[in-house]
C-alpha positions as CSV (number, residue, x, y, z in Angstrom):
1,M,12.7,6.4,-19.5
2,T,12.5,9.7,-20.8
3,E,13.5,12.6,-18.5
4,Q,9.9,13.9,-18.9
5,A,8.2,10.0,-17.8
6,T,11.6,10.2,-14.6
7,E,9.9,13.7,-13.4
8,Q,5.9,11.9,-13.5
9,R,7.1,9.2,-12.1
10,E,9.0,11.2,-9.3
11,A,6.1,13.5,-8.6
12,L,3.7,11.0,-7.5
13,L,5.1,10.3,-4.2
14,D,8.1,11.2,-2.9
15,V,9.6,10.5,0.2
16,A,13.0,12.7,0.8
17,G,15.1,11.9,4.1
18,L,12.5,11.2,6.2
19,S,13.4,10.1,9.7
20,I,10.7,9.3,12.3
21,T,10.8,8.5,16.0
22,A,8.9,6.7,19.0
23,R,8.9,8.1,22.0
24,L,9.4,5.9,25.0
25,A,8.7,6.2,28.8
26,D,13.0,6.6,29.1
27,S,14.2,7.1,25.8
28,D,13.5,7.7,22.3
29,L,13.6,4.6,19.5
30,P,14.3,5.7,15.8
31,L,12.3,3.8,13.8
32,L,13.0,5.3,10.2
33,E,16.6,7.0,9.4
34,D,17.0,8.9,6.4
35,V,14.8,7.0,4.1
36,D,14.0,8.2,0.5
37,L,11.5,6.5,-2.2
38,A,9.7,7.5,-5.1
39,I,7.2,6.0,-6.7
40,G,5.7,7.3,-9.9
41,R,2.1,6.6,-11.4
42,G,1.5,3.0,-13.6
43,E,4.7,1.6,-11.4
44,I,4.8,-0.6,-8.4
45,V,7.6,-0.4,-5.6
46,G,7.6,-3.5,-3.1
47,V,9.5,-2.3,0.4
48,V,11.0,-5.8,2.1
49,G,12.3,-6.8,5.1
50,E,12.1,-8.4,8.0
51,S,9.6,-7.8,10.9
52,G,10.5,-4.3,12.7
53,S,13.2,-3.3,9.5
54,G,10.4,-0.1,9.5
55,K,8.5,-1.1,6.7
56,T,5.1,-0.4,8.2
57,T,6.0,2.3,9.6
58,L,6.9,3.7,6.3
59,A,3.7,2.9,4.9
60,R,1.3,4.3,7.4
61,A,3.1,7.5,7.8
62,V,2.4,8.0,4.3
63,V,-1.2,8.3,5.3
64,G,-1.2,9.4,9.1
65,L,-1.4,6.5,10.8
66,L,1.3,6.7,13.3
67,E,1.2,6.0,17.0
68,K,0.5,8.9,19.3
69,N,3.7,8.8,20.6
70,V,5.5,8.5,17.0
71,R,6.9,11.8,15.8
72,V,8.4,13.2,12.8
73,D,12.1,14.3,13.4
74,G,13.3,15.3,9.6
75,G,13.0,14.5,5.8
76,S,9.2,15.1,4.6
77,I,6.6,12.6,2.0
78,A,5.1,14.5,-0.7
79,L,2.0,13.4,-2.9
80,S,1.9,15.0,-6.5
81,G,3.9,17.8,-5.5
82,D,2.6,18.6,-2.9
83,R,4.0,18.4,0.7
84,I,1.8,16.7,3.2
85,V,4.4,14.9,5.9
86,A,7.4,16.8,7.8
87,K,8.4,18.1,11.5
88,G,5.5,20.4,12.3
89,V,3.6,19.2,9.3
90,D,0.3,16.4,9.2
91,R,-1.6,16.9,5.6
92,T,-2.3,13.1,5.7
93,G,-5.7,13.9,6.5
94,K,-6.4,15.2,3.2
95,V,-5.6,12.4,1.2
96,R,-6.1,9.6,3.0
97,G,-9.4,7.9,1.5
98,A,-9.1,10.0,-1.7
99,A,-5.8,10.7,-2.7
100,V,-4.8,7.8,-1.4
101,G,-6.1,4.5,-0.5
102,M,-4.5,1.8,2.4
103,V,-4.8,-2.3,2.2
104,F,-4.3,-3.6,5.4
105,Q,-3.0,-7.2,6.1
106,D,-6.3,-8.5,7.8
107,A,-9.6,-7.5,5.6
108,S,-11.8,-8.9,8.3
109,R,-10.5,-6.8,10.5
110,S,-10.6,-3.5,8.3
111,L,-14.2,-4.6,7.2
112,N,-17.4,-4.0,10.0
113,P,-19.2,-7.3,10.0
114,L,-22.4,-5.7,11.1
115,M,-22.3,-3.8,7.6
116,K,-23.1,-5.2,4.3
117,V,-20.7,-4.2,1.4
118,R,-23.1,-2.1,0.1
119,A,-22.8,-0.1,3.0
120,H,-18.8,-0.2,3.0
121,L,-18.5,1.6,-0.1
122,A,-21.3,3.8,0.3
123,E,-19.6,5.0,3.3
124,V,-16.2,5.6,1.7
125,L,-18.0,7.6,-1.1
126,R,-20.3,9.4,1.0
127,R,-17.1,10.6,3.2
128,H,-14.5,11.3,0.2
129,V,-16.4,12.3,-2.4
130,D,-18.6,15.4,-2.4
131,G,-21.8,15.7,-3.7
132,I,-22.4,12.0,-5.0
133,T,-25.5,11.1,-5.3
134,K,-27.4,7.9,-4.3
135,D,-27.6,6.9,-8.1
136,E,-24.0,7.1,-8.5
137,V,-22.9,5.6,-5.0
138,E,-24.5,2.6,-6.9
139,R,-23.0,2.8,-9.8
140,R,-19.6,3.2,-8.8
141,S,-20.4,0.4,-6.2
142,V,-21.2,-2.2,-8.7
143,E,-18.5,-0.4,-11.0
144,V,-15.7,-1.3,-8.7
145,L,-16.2,-4.6,-7.5
146,E,-16.7,-5.9,-11.2
147,Q,-12.8,-4.3,-11.6
148,M,-12.2,-6.6,-8.5
149,R,-13.3,-9.1,-11.1
150,I,-16.0,-10.4,-9.2
151,T,-18.8,-11.8,-11.5
152,D,-21.8,-11.4,-8.9
153,A,-21.4,-7.9,-7.5
154,R,-24.3,-7.2,-6.8
155,R,-24.6,-10.8,-4.9
156,V,-21.2,-9.8,-2.6
157,L,-22.8,-5.5,-2.6
158,D,-26.0,-7.7,-0.2
159,S,-23.5,-9.5,1.6
160,Y,-21.9,-9.4,5.2
161,P,-18.4,-10.1,5.1
162,H,-19.0,-13.8,7.0
163,Q,-20.6,-14.5,4.4
164,L,-17.3,-14.0,1.8
165,S,-14.1,-16.4,1.4
166,G,-11.4,-14.7,2.3
167,G,-10.2,-14.0,-1.2
168,L,-13.4,-12.1,-2.0
169,R,-12.8,-10.4,1.5
170,Q,-9.4,-9.0,0.0
171,R,-11.0,-8.1,-3.5
172,V,-13.6,-6.3,-1.6
173,A,-11.0,-4.3,0.6
174,I,-9.1,-3.4,-2.3
175,G,-12.1,-2.0,-4.0
176,L,-12.5,0.2,-0.9
177,A,-9.3,1.4,-1.1
178,V,-9.6,2.4,-4.9
179,V,-13.7,3.0,-5.2
180,T,-12.3,6.9,-4.8
181,R,-10.1,7.3,-8.0
182,P,-6.6,7.9,-5.4
183,S,-3.7,8.1,-7.2
184,M,-1.5,6.0,-5.3
185,V,-2.6,2.6,-3.1
186,I,-0.8,1.3,-0.4
187,A,-0.8,-2.8,0.2
188,D,0.3,-3.6,3.7
189,E,1.0,-7.2,3.8
190,C,-2.7,-7.4,2.5
191,T,-1.8,-10.7,1.3
192,T,-0.2,-12.7,4.4
193,A,-3.8,-14.4,5.5
194,L,-4.2,-15.4,1.7
195,D,-3.6,-19.5,0.8
196,V,-0.3,-19.4,-1.8
197,T,-3.5,-19.4,-5.1
198,T,-5.7,-16.3,-3.3
199,Q,-2.4,-14.8,-3.0
200,T,-1.5,-15.4,-6.8
201,K,-4.7,-14.1,-8.1
202,V,-4.6,-10.9,-5.4
203,V,-1.0,-10.2,-7.2
204,E,-2.6,-10.5,-10.8
205,L,-5.2,-8.0,-9.6
206,F,-2.7,-5.2,-8.2
207,R,-0.9,-5.4,-11.6
208,T,-3.9,-5.0,-13.1
209,L,-5.3,-3.0,-11.6
210,V,-1.9,-0.3,-12.0
211,D,-2.0,-0.9,-15.8
212,E,-5.8,0.1,-16.2
213,L,-6.1,2.6,-13.5
214,G,-2.4,4.2,-13.5
215,I,-1.5,4.6,-10.2
216,G,0.9,4.1,-8.7
217,L,1.2,1.3,-5.3
218,L,3.7,1.1,-2.8
219,F,3.1,-3.1,-1.9
220,V,4.8,-3.8,1.8
221,T,5.2,-7.1,2.3
222,H,8.3,-9.6,3.8
223,D,7.5,-12.4,1.0
224,L,10.9,-11.7,-1.3
225,M,9.5,-14.1,-4.4
226,L,6.5,-12.4,-4.1
227,A,7.5,-8.9,-4.3
228,S,9.9,-10.1,-7.7
229,D,6.5,-11.2,-9.0
230,L,4.5,-8.1,-8.6
231,C,7.4,-5.5,-8.2
232,D,9.0,-3.2,-10.7
233,R,11.2,-1.7,-8.3
234,I,12.1,-3.4,-4.6
235,A,13.7,-1.1,-1.8
236,V,15.0,-3.2,1.0
237,M,14.9,-2.3,4.7
238,N,16.7,-3.2,7.9
239,R,16.7,-1.4,11.7
240,G,14.5,1.7,10.0
241,R,17.0,2.5,6.5
242,V,16.7,1.6,3.1
243,V,19.9,-0.5,2.7
244,E,19.2,-1.0,-0.9
245,Q,17.0,-0.3,-3.8
246,G,16.6,-1.2,-8.0
247,P,14.8,-2.7,-10.9
248,A,13.5,-5.9,-8.8
249,M,15.6,-8.9,-11.3
250,E,18.5,-6.6,-10.3
251,V,18.1,-6.8,-6.3
252,L,17.2,-9.9,-6.5
253,D,19.4,-11.5,-8.6
254,R,22.7,-9.5,-7.9
255,P,22.3,-7.7,-4.9
256,R,25.1,-5.4,-3.6
257,E,24.3,-5.5,0.1
258,D,25.3,-8.6,2.5
259,Y,21.5,-8.3,4.5
260,T,20.1,-8.9,0.8
261,R,22.0,-12.1,0.6
262,R,21.1,-13.5,4.2
263,L,17.5,-12.9,3.0
264,L,17.3,-14.6,-0.4
265,A,19.5,-17.2,1.0
266,A,16.6,-17.4,3.9
267,I,14.0,-18.2,1.3
268,P,13.1,-22.2,1.1
269,T,14.4,-24.0,-2.1
270,W,13.1,-27.5,-3.2
271,N,14.8,-29.6,-5.2
């Protein structure tokens, strides 16, 4: 990789020394401690670890979805060189949904059961794209569903979430995250509720979208094998810290940390 390409990659999302704490009734609980992570355009970085490791807190910090009792104590998050998160600083409202799209774990919960897919997409576009016309909303809604490899886009547009399969609902949720043409997408355990075959199709879709759109993707998962299939680099988290990170195959084939080796040893194998 050239020096210029390295700079471009580091310029998209840059998490530097991020520390986050939750205020409890009688004490403070560190959630993240001195976390560093960089993601470039056209790059997929997986954040893996057990429940409670801090990976979802990291993802939600980027888009400003932390709980009210949670605060940033140190470090920063920058998007395309602009600082959006730091101690006493929260500019995530300007980028959430526009420059950064988010795909949550359960599409059923992120979609309003009383709204058709058409209305979901229209709401997102009108909120984040100034001056967009009705015709443009329609065109971009069809276009994004076709990007999701949905062959009957107009039928899906006129469907309610409950009328779609789990795989289709998740594709719609991903479409909602990219319809505003963000530079960055965060996927937080978004394949957990899907069967293995549908998981594979969603992973293939993410890879295609990153290659075609040139976005950066932060992929949060507890599934190391899934991360190995999709991600260019992997960051392993434990107790709020990044304990190991590097190229995906290097981390999984030659882990340096005992914690990473324990995660790998826990993966079921079939003889």
